[in-house]
N, C-alpha and C positions, 0 to 999 in steps of 0.2 A: 757449765754443762758440756756434755761430750758431743762435739761436732764430728760427723762421719760422712763417708760417701753414701750415696743412695743404696748401693749394693750391701754395704755393711749395715745400714739402717734396716734393710729387709731381713738380714740374718738375725739382727737383734729383735726385730718384731716377731719373727717366728719363734725365737727362743723364749721371749716373754709370754707369748700365747701358750706355749707348752707349760711354762712355769705356773701361770695362773690357773691352769686346769688342776694342778696339784694343790696350790696354796689358797686359791680363792681370792687372792689379792686383786685390788682394782687396777685397771690399766686404761688409760685414755689416749686416744690418738687425736692430736690437734693439728689443724691446718690453718696457717696464717697466710693470707694473700694480700699483696700490696696492690691497690688500684688507685686510679685517679678519682677525685671527688666529682660528683655529678656536674657541678658548675664549671669544672675545668676540662671536661672531656672535649676533645676536638681541637684544643689549642696546641700550638707547637711545643714540643718538649724534646730536648736532646737526649741521646742515649746516655751521655755522661751524667745528666741530671737524674735519670731513672736509676742508673747503677749506683749512684751516690745514695739515693733513698733506699735501695735494696741493702746496701752495706749498713746503713743506719738500722734497718729492720733486723738484720742479722745480729748486730751488736746488742740491740734491745732484747732479742730472744736469748742470746748467750748470757747476758747479765741478769735475766729474770728467772732463769731455770735453776734447779738444784744441780749439784755436781753429778748425781746419778742419772739425771734425765738425758735423753738422747735426742739430737735433732739433725736434720739434713736439709739441704736445698733441694726442693722437689721440682721446681719449674723456674722459669725466668723471674717470676715474681712471688714465689711461694716457698714456705718452710714447713716441713712436717716435724712434729714432736711426739715422742712417747713419754707419757707421764705415769709413773708407777706409784701405787699406794696412796692415792689422793681421793678426795670426794669431788663431786662435780663443782661444788662451790669454790673449792681450791683452784680448779682450772680457771674459773672466772676471775679469781684474784690474780692469778698469774697473767692472764690476758690483760687485765687492767695495768699491771706493772709494765708489760711489754708496750702497751699503748702509751703510757706515761713517759717511758724512756724514749720512745720513738718521737713523741711530740716535743719533748725537750730538745732532742737533737735537730729536728727539722723545723720546729715552730708550729704553733697551732694553726697558723694561716697557710700551711703547706698545701699544695695541690693534691697530696696523697692521703689515703686513709688505709687502715688495716681492717680486713674482714676476717672473721674467725669461723671455724667449724670445729666443734668438739664432738667426738664420738666415743662413748664408752665401749670398750671391747669386752664381749661376754664370752665365756668359755662354752664350748660345744657341750651339748647334753643338758644345759640348763633350760628350763621352760621358756625363758625369755628369748633364748637364742634360736629356738625352733622356728619362730616366725620371722627371723631376720636372715637375709642373705649375707654370706661372709663378705668382708671388704676385699676388693680386688684392686691391685696396683698394677700399673704398667710403667715402664721406664719413660720418663718425660725427656723430650729433646728441646733444646733451646740454643740460640746463637749467643 
């Protein structure tokens, strides 16, 4: 999969949105967030442990997407992905692959879990889009 900076991701996002207006192709925006499991919240964790888990998440994302898919690090614990030409069920399968690769890298008893948010992107002018507000992004900052 193609890893790019946040700014390049936004340019690609705008390009793909213009393209699907013409082609009608499906486009999904997926957000994966790395969080601590509920029972592990509040316990001490080093920054290096967290960064190691984030690197495992990035590896899982990179190895689970197709060559034409685009992803970027969005926040300290998040990755955004653009998936073109899929059905929603395909997005769920991709998330299962990401989850599986991550669990193999960190172990099932890890203190971390991955949460997902999948949003189908609908072209302007479609009846379904009239009731939905457009997605808005802001540059995320992290240390």
